[in-house]
N, C-alpha and C positions, 0 to 999 in steps of 0.2 A: 517222305514228307510227313509233317505233323501240322494239324490245324486245330484251332480252338474255334468252336461255333457257339453262338448265342442268338437271341432274338428278342422281340418285344411282345410277341403274341402268347408267350408262356411255354413252359416245359412240355406241354402235351399237344402243342400246335402241329398240324399235319405238315406244314412247310419245314419246320425244324427236323422232323423225322425224315422227310424226303431228302433234305440236304445231308443229313448224317449218313443215310444209307448210300447215297450216290458218292459222297466223298470217301466213304470207307472202302470203296473199290480201288482207290488210288493212293490212300494215305491213312495214317493213324489219326483218329479224330477224338477229341475230348469235347464234351458238351456241358456247359454251365449256363443255365437260363433261368429267368424268373419263374417263381411258383405260379404266378397269375399274370394275366394280360397287363402290360405296362405301355400300351400305345400312347404316343404323344408326350412322353416324358423326356425326350431329347437325350442329353448327356448328363442328366441329374444324378448326383451321388447322395447316398443316405449317410450324412455325416453326423446326424443328431440322434440316430437310433442304431442299435446293434443289428448285425446281419447274422442269420442262421442258415445253415445248409442241410440238405437232406439228399442222400444218395439213393436213387431209385434202383429197382431191380435191373433196369436196362444199363446201369452204370452212369446214367446222366445225373448231374448234380443240380438240384433246384435251390434257388436262393430267394429269400423273402425280401427282395429288393428290386432295383431297376436294372435294365440291360447294362448300363454303364457300370453299376455295382458289380455285376456278374463278371465282366471282363477285368475290371480293376482287381477284384478278389482273386480271380483265376491266375492272373499274371504275377501277382505279388505274394500269394499265400498258398493257394491250392496246387499250383504248378510252377513254383518259383525257379526251378532248375531246368525246366523244359524249354528248349528253343523251338518256338513255333515258326513255321514258314509263313504263316499268315493267320489272321482272324477273319472269318467269314460269318456275317450275321444274316438272319432270315431263315427261310425264305418268307418275307413279309406277306401277310394277307392283304393285298391291295397295293396300289402304286405308291411310290415315293418319288414323285416328279416335281421339278422346279422348287418352289419355296418350301415344299413339304419336308425337305431335309433338315430345316431348322427345328422342326418339332419331332421328327421321327426317332423313336427309341432304337429302331434298327440301325439307323445311321449314327445315332449318338453312341451306341456301343462300339461301332467300328471306329469312330473318331477317337474314343478313349484308347483303343489299341494303338492307333497311330501316334498319340501323344507320348507313348513309351517306345516308339521306334519299331512297332510290329506292323508289317504291311496289312492293310485292311480293305475288305470288300463288303459292301452292304448290298443285299439282293432282295428284290421284290417281284411279286407276280402281279401284274396289272390285272385288276378284276378279282384277284384272290382265289380264282378257281371255284368260286362259290356258285355253281350252276345246278345244284340240286343234291343228289345223294352223296354220302360220304365217300363211296368208292370212286365216283366220278371226280370228286374234289381231289382225292389223293392222286389220281392219275395225272391231273394237270400239274400238281406240285412236283411230281416225279419227272415230268417232261422238263419243267423249269430247272430242277436240280441237275438233270442230265446236260442242260445247256451250260450250267456253271462248270461242270467237269470238262466238257469239251473246250470251254474257253481256257481252262487251266492247262489242258493237254495240247491244244492245237496252237496256242499263242504263247509268247514270252511275257504275258501280262504280269505274272507274279514278280519277275525280275524288274520290270518297269516300275511296279509299285514300290519295290524296295528302294529305288533310286528317286522317289518323289516324297520327301519328308513332309509331314503334315497334310498329305493328300489322302482322301478316301475315294475309292472307285465305286461310284453309285450305279448299280446295275438294275435295270428294269426289263423284265421279260414279258412279252405279249402273252395274254391268256388265249391260246388257240386250241382248236380241237385235235390237231395232229402236229407232231414235231416238224413235219415237212412243210407246214404252213408258215414257219418262221423263215423269213427271207434272207436273214444274215445278221450282221452286226453293224452298228454305227457309233462312231465316237461323237458325242453330243455335248452341248452346253445345257445348262439348266434353263428351262422355260419359266415364264411367269404368266399365270392366269388369275383373273379376279376370283375371289371366293364368292359364291352365289349368295350365301346367307350366313355370315359369321356366327351369329348368335340366335338360338331358338328359345324364346321365353316359353315356359311351360308351367303348369300347375301340378304339383305332386299329389299323391293320393290323400294327403292330409290337408290339402287346400293351400299349401304354401307356394309362393312364387319361387321358381327356380330357373336356371339357364343351362341350356345345352349348347356347347361350342361345336362348331363344324368347320371342316376344311374342304368341304365339297366345292368343286370349281364350277364356274359358269359353263354352260355348254359351248363347245367350239364348233362353229358351223362349217369349218373348212373340211374338204373332202379327205377321207382317210386314205383313199387310193393315191391322190396326187400329193398330199402332204406339202403343199406349196406354202411359201412364206407370205407376209403381208403385201409384198409387191407382185405376187403372182408368179414368182420364179421358183423353180424346183431347187431345194436346198442343195448347196455344194457340200463337199466333205468337211468344210470348216463352219458351216452355218446351220447344220441340223441341230434342233433342240431335242431334248429327251422326249417331250410330248409328241413332236412330229414323228420321231423314229418309231415309237411303239404303236402309234395309230397307223403307220404304214407297214407294220408287221415285222419290224426289226428289233433285235435286242439293243437296248440303249446302254452305252458305257460313258458315264460322265465323271471325269476327274474333278474332284471338288477340294479346294484348298481353303481351310479356315485359319483363323489366328494369323491373318496376313494384313499388314498395314501398307497400302500402296504408297510409293514414293510421291506420286502426284498429290495425294491427299496431304502428306507431310509438308510438301512445298507450299501448297495453297494455305494451309493453316498457319505455317510459319510466317508467311508474308502478311497474313491478317493480323496476327498478334504481335509481331515485331515491328 
């Protein structure tokens, strides 16, 4: 197997290295990632400025662009004759749950691959493994990377993704202390939670007004252990949301389809204007 990997946390991010090391045990892996952090840039492409590449001693290729730029450039110029079995992005530092996928560079890079017919999986570590020292952080990312490898080896998920055009599999992995603390996997839908404070007005060191945007969600008061829905009923196989799954200790697998126009919307608008 051959995989292309990228991310939005930058070429030196611990999640990217952990993903590369884990995937390299089962496949040939190429890495093309942004030189610097590009969180929140979705699937933006740099069409007004040139892109430059730098090959590191590790063999990784750094690009002065967005995650989507990296995948776009890799598929069409850097590895144009390579048949990739899939593009896997991440492991993102922090969750990409619910509406976060609209803004996530990790998800945007995966979406770019799918636009050109390459199966794509976006991966995130809920909590980001940021619990203190670098060694501890790397350990958590490594556990998450191992979960991705097990998913590829233990299930036919890659073949399923190949048969779902314009779909990205959005994977969120709970940040736990031990691999055995992960309870399993759940197929989920995207949740929706209110953003606690979308904009933070600040004053910069020169006394100028500035604004810091935030996607931090409002606290969810529901029990992590029960992960019940709003009616007090334990979620069924078809009603789990990504947020519920990771809070209950499961790896969340959300198939997300974009660039889709529902027939019901077409019918409603047609009747309105005709």
